N, C-alpha and C positions, 0 to 999 in steps of 0.2 A: 493833811498838807500833800498827800500821795494824790489825793482824786483832784487837787488843786491844779497839782502836776500834770495830772493825767487830762485834765478837761483845757487846759493849758496846750498841752501837745496836738490835741484833737484839734484845738482852733488854729496851732499855726499849719497844720497838716491841710487843712480846710484853706487855709490863706492861701497857702504855696499850689493847691489845684486850681484856686479861682485865677490864680495870674496865670496858667499854664493853658486854661481855656480860653478859645478863640485866638490862640499865638499861631503863627505862619511858621512853622519849623519841619523842614521837607528836606529829604536827599534822596537823589537818585544818580545810579552809578551805570555805567559799562564798560566793558573791555575794546581796545581801539590797538590799531596798527598805527604807530606813528617814529615813533624813537628807531625803531628796528634793533629793539634790544632782545635777548633771548626771549626774555618773559612779555605778553601785552601791558603795554598803558593802558591806564584807569582816567576815564572823564568821570566826575565827580561833579554834582551840580547841587547848590543847595538854597535855601533861603531861609530866613530867619526873620521874625520880625515881632512888634506885640498884635499884628495883625496882618492881613494878606494886603492890603492896601498901604501897607507902611513898610514890606520887607524890602530887606536886603537880597540880592540875589549875587552869587560866587561861584563862579565857574573856576573849577582847577582841574589842570590834568598833570597825573605821578606815573613817575615809569616803574615798569616791572618791580623793581624792589620797594615800591613807594615812596621814592624822592617825589616832592614837588619840582616840577619842570616848568608848569606856567599857571599862571592865576589871575582872574579879573573878576572886580566886583564893583557894581555900582547899586543904588536905590532903584530896585524895579519899576518904579512908575516915571523915575528920570529917564531911565533907559528904554522901558518899553510902553510908556503912557498909561493911561488910569484903564484899563484891561482887566486890571485885579481889583475885587470887592473885599470889605471884610468878610462877607458871610459865603464868598464862594473858595473853599480850599481845594475841592475837586478840578477846578481850572486849572489853580495854581500845579498841582501835582499833574495833570496831562501836559501843562505847558515843560515842565521838568523832565520828563520824558522825550519830549520834543529836541530839549533847547541841550541833552547830552548828546542829539545825535549831529557830532560835525562833521563838517566837508574834508576829506583827507587827497591833497593833493598834491601837487610837486609845485617849488619855484618858476618852474619854467611857464608853467600856466596864467603869471601873475601877468599882468598889463606893463608893457615897456616905463619906464619912467616917467618920457613926455605925456604920455596921457594921464599920467595921475592930476589931479588936480592939490592946491597947498591944503598940505595938513592932509594928505592923506597915507603920509608915510613921513617918519621922523627920520630918514637915514637921507645919507647924502646921495647924490646920483651914482658913484662909482660902487659905494659897497651896496647898492640896490640891487647894480646892473651885477655884480660879482655876487651876489648870493643867488640873483634868478640865475642867472649861466652855469650855475653850480647843480642846480635839479634837487634841490634839496624837499626833505618831506617837507608840506606845506598844511597845517590846518587850520580851517574857518568856522568861526564860531558865531551865533549871534550875541551883538553885542549892543543891539536897539531894534525898533521896529524896521524892519528891511535892512537893518544893517550890519555887516560882518567883519570883524579882526579877525586876521589871517596870520599865524604864526609862526616859524622854520625853526625848524631840528638844526642846531649846528653841532654835528658828532665832535667837533674837534675841544669845544667849549663844554660838552655834555648839557646843555640846555637851551630850551626856547627862548625866541627872541621876538619879538613884536617887527611882521615885516611891512605892512599896510593893511587899511581898512575900507571898503568895498559896500558898496549899495549892490542890493540884493533885489531883484522882484520874487514877489511871492505865486507862487507857482499851486494853482487851485484844481484837484485831482476829482 
């Protein structure tokens, strides 16, 4: 009986190991200055899925105390195209390293409301103009191929909010 349980436990452990093989579960973090707190904020980017061509990407910003202040998620193939294959995990890891490096600016650098195209922001013109004029911290991260989502830090609310999306050109160095 004990031998049967031991063989069953080994078979179960082998099944779990096989299930984990080929998965696309990666994480990369870095410290940034965004919310202006005493401790640096942290950007954490993750992928998870049964394979890298089927992975979900998660972008999270947490304040210095670890409280999440912004999150964005999407299936990677939908957001970034078919650039990941099931058998290239090193490509995903390189992507995460780059993805975790947001552009940190201020809202005064955002385009005027009149230059935005429909759907580029969910804010009305007066709210957008107010946020822009207040020169708040703004963080822009990639949310698609040549596309960034920009969020602003609202100190009165203690959180980040979606400001606008923008197209960006890729620079080759």
